[in-house]
C-alpha positions in Angstrom: 17.3 -29.1 5.3 16.0 -27.2 8.4 12.9 -25.3 7.2 10.3 -26.0 4.6 7.2 -24.2 3.3 4.5 -26.3 1.7 1.8 -24.4 -0.3 -1.2 -26.6 -0.6 -0.5 -28.5 2.6 -4.1 -29.8 2.9 -4.0 -31.6 -0.4 -3.0 -35.3 -0.8 0.7 -34.7 -1.9 1.1 -31.6 0.2 0.0 -33.4 3.3 2.2 -36.4 2.6 5.3 -34.3 1.9 4.7 -32.3 5.1 4.5 -35.6 7.1 7.6 -37.0 5.5 9.6 -33.8 6.3 8.4 -33.7 9.9 9.6 -37.2 10.2 13.0 -36.1 9.1 13.1 -33.4 11.8 12.4 -30.5 9.4 10.3 -27.5 10.7 7.4 -27.4 8.4 5.1 -24.4 7.7 2.0 -25.6 5.8 -0.4 -23.2 4.1 -3.7 -23.8 2.3 -6.8 -22.0 1.2 -9.0 -23.9 3.7 -6.9 -23.2 6.8 -5.1 -20.0 6.0 -7.1 -18.2 3.3 -4.3 -18.8 0.7 -6.4 -18.5 -2.5 -4.1 -18.9 -5.5 -6.5 -17.0 -7.7 -6.2 -13.9 -5.6 -2.8 -12.1 -5.6 -3.9 -10.0 -2.6 -4.4 -13.2 -0.5 -1.1 -14.6 -1.6 0.8 -11.4 -0.7 -0.9 -11.1 2.7 -0.4 -14.8 3.7 3.2 -14.9 2.6 3.8 -11.5 3.9 3.1 -12.7 7.5 6.0 -15.2 7.2 9.5 -14.4 8.6 12.9 -15.9 8.1 14.0 -18.0 5.2 13.1 -21.5 4.0 15.4 -24.2 2.5 12.5 -25.6 0.5 9.4 -23.9 -0.8 7.1 -26.4 -2.6 3.9 -25.5 -4.4 1.8 -28.6 -4.3 -1.5 -27.2 -5.6 -3.4 -27.8 -8.8 -6.7 -29.3 -10.2 -7.7 -31.3 -13.2 -11.3 -30.3 -13.1 -12.5 -26.8 -12.0 -16.1 -25.8 -11.6 -17.2 -29.0 -13.1 -15.3 -28.6 -16.3 -13.6 -31.9 -17.1 -10.4 -32.2 -19.2 -11.4 -31.9 -22.9 -11.1 -34.9 -25.2 -11.7 -32.8 -28.4 -11.3 -29.3 -29.7 -15.0 -28.7 -29.9 -15.1 -28.9 -26.0 -12.6 -26.2 -25.5 -14.3 -23.4 -23.5 -12.8 -19.9 -22.8 -13.7 -19.7 -19.2 -12.7 -23.3 -18.4 -9.3 -22.6 -20.0 -8.9 -19.3 -18.0 -9.8 -21.1 -14.8 -7.1 -23.7 -15.5 -4.5 -21.0 -16.2 -5.5 -19.0 -13.0 -5.0 -22.1 -10.7 -2.4 -24.1 -12.5 -0.1 -21.4 -13.8 -0.8 -17.9 -12.5 -1.2 -19.0 -9.0 2.1 -20.7 -8.6 3.8 -18.0 -10.5 2.5 -15.4 -8.1 3.7 -17.6 -5.2 7.2 -17.5 -6.8 6.9 -13.7 -7.1 6.0 -13.2 -3.5 8.2 -16.0 -2.0 11.6 -14.8 -3.4 12.2 -12.8 -0.2 11.7 -16.1 1.8 14.7 -17.7 0.0 18.1 -17.3 1.5 20.5 -15.1 -0.5 23.4 -17.5 0.4 23.3 -21.3 0.7 21.3 -24.0 -1.1 17.5 -23.6 -1.3 14.9 -25.1 -3.5 11.7 -23.5 -5.0 9.7 -26.4 -6.7 6.2 -26.4 -8.2 4.3 -29.5 -9.1 3.8 -29.6 -12.8 2.7 -32.6 -15.0 4.2 -34.7 -17.7 1.1 -33.8 -19.8 2.4 -30.3 -19.8 5.4 -31.4 -21.9 5.0 -30.4 -25.6 7.8 -32.8 -26.7 6.2 -35.8 -24.9 2.6 -35.1 -26.1 1.6 -38.0 -28.4 -2.0 -38.5 -27.4 -3.6 -35.0 -27.6 -6.6 -33.9 -25.6 -6.7 -32.3 -22.2 -6.1 -28.9 -23.9 -6.7 -26.5 -21.0 -4.7 -28.4 -18.4 -1.9 -29.2 -20.8 -1.4 -25.6 -21.9 -1.7 -24.3 -18.3 1.1 -26.7 -17.1 3.2 -25.8 -20.2 2.9 -22.2 -19.3 3.9 -23.0 -15.6 7.0 -24.8 -17.0 8.0 -21.6 -18.9 7.5 -19.4 -15.8 9.6 -21.7 -13.6 12.3 -21.8 -16.3 12.4 -18.1 -16.7 12.1 -17.4 -13.0 15.1 -19.7 -12.4 17.2 -17.5 -14.7 16.5 -14.4 -12.6 16.9 -16.2 -9.4 20.3 -17.4 -10.6 21.5 -13.8 -10.6 20.3 -12.9 -7.0 20.3 -16.3 -5.3 23.2 -18.1 -6.8 22.9 -21.3 -4.8 19.1 -21.5 -5.2 17.4 -24.1 -7.4 14.1 -23.5 -9.1 12.4 -26.4 -10.8 9.1 -28.0 -12.0 8.4 -31.5 -10.8 6.2 -34.2 -12.2 5.1 -36.4 -9.3 3.8 -39.3 -11.4 0.3 -40.6 -11.1 -0.7 -40.4 -7.5 -3.8 -41.7 -5.7 -5.5 -38.5 -4.4 -8.9 -36.9 -4.7 -7.3 -34.8 -7.5 -6.9 -37.9 -9.8 -9.7 -40.2 -8.4 -12.0 -39.8 -11.4 -9.2 -40.2 -14.0 -7.1 -43.1 -12.8 -8.8 -45.8 -14.9 -6.4 -48.5 -15.5 -3.3 -46.4 -15.1 -0.9 -47.4 -12.4 -0.8 -45.1 -9.5 1.1 -44.8 -6.2 0.0 -43.7 -2.7 0.6 -40.1 -1.8 3.1 -41.2 0.9 5.3 -43.0 -1.7 5.0 -40.0 -4.1 6.2 -37.7 -1.2 9.3 -39.8 -0.7 9.9 -39.9 -4.5 9.7 -36.2 -4.7 11.9 -35.5 -1.6 14.5 -37.8 -3.0 14.6 -35.8 -6.2 14.7 -32.6 -4.4 17.5 -33.6 -2.2 19.6 -34.7 -5.2 19.2 -31.5 -7.1 22.3 -29.4 -8.0 22.5 -25.7 -8.9 23.0 -26.6 -12.5 19.6 -28.3 -12.5 17.8 -25.0 -11.8 15.2 -24.2 -14.4 14.7 -27.8 -15.2 11.6 -30.1 -15.4 12.1 -33.4 -13.6 9.9 -36.5 -13.0 9.6 -38.4 -9.7 12.6 -40.5 -10.8 14.8 -37.5 -11.2 14.8 -37.8 -15.0 14.5 -34.7 -17.1 11.2 -34.3 -18.9 11.3 -32.8 -22.4 9.8 -29.3 -22.7 
């Protein structure tokens, strides 16, 4: 891997992945809303920021997302579902990464191995949902998984050696999860970054369109 593009490089996981790649000698381009104006809820901003980039990248990782937006916490019951809160979740956790994929296709090499990966979450799995709750976040991530799977099919026609996947990083100690860790075991962002890179480095073309956890195991849809 020679060049990597990290979307959400100022976040806990994005920053840790960037550092791990730099330590490997990879040339890293990191983008974020705070530093570069990359607002994932604004397609114009996405097109403008990505449009300034040249060349191709061996890895494009979308490491963005939020559990709580505008003070709306994950719902515990149906009565808490709110239309605006659900729309906000879709805008940031599904539509944003989807638009990055749309505008980043030109940055993937036509020939040779390249990976486009977006951070998803196990709670977005329909088959693995045994506890309920977190309606808006779950459904937004499930929709993102479908976008990644569908996008991988199209990429397979034009970029035959490219791999497009959704990744579950596990429970990571970041500002993103601080309020929701409770007694759940979590790992430091640096460990999560190494886990994710290990999975990415081991992906094969036949894995494109898949949903994998931090151990490289397939997550049910």
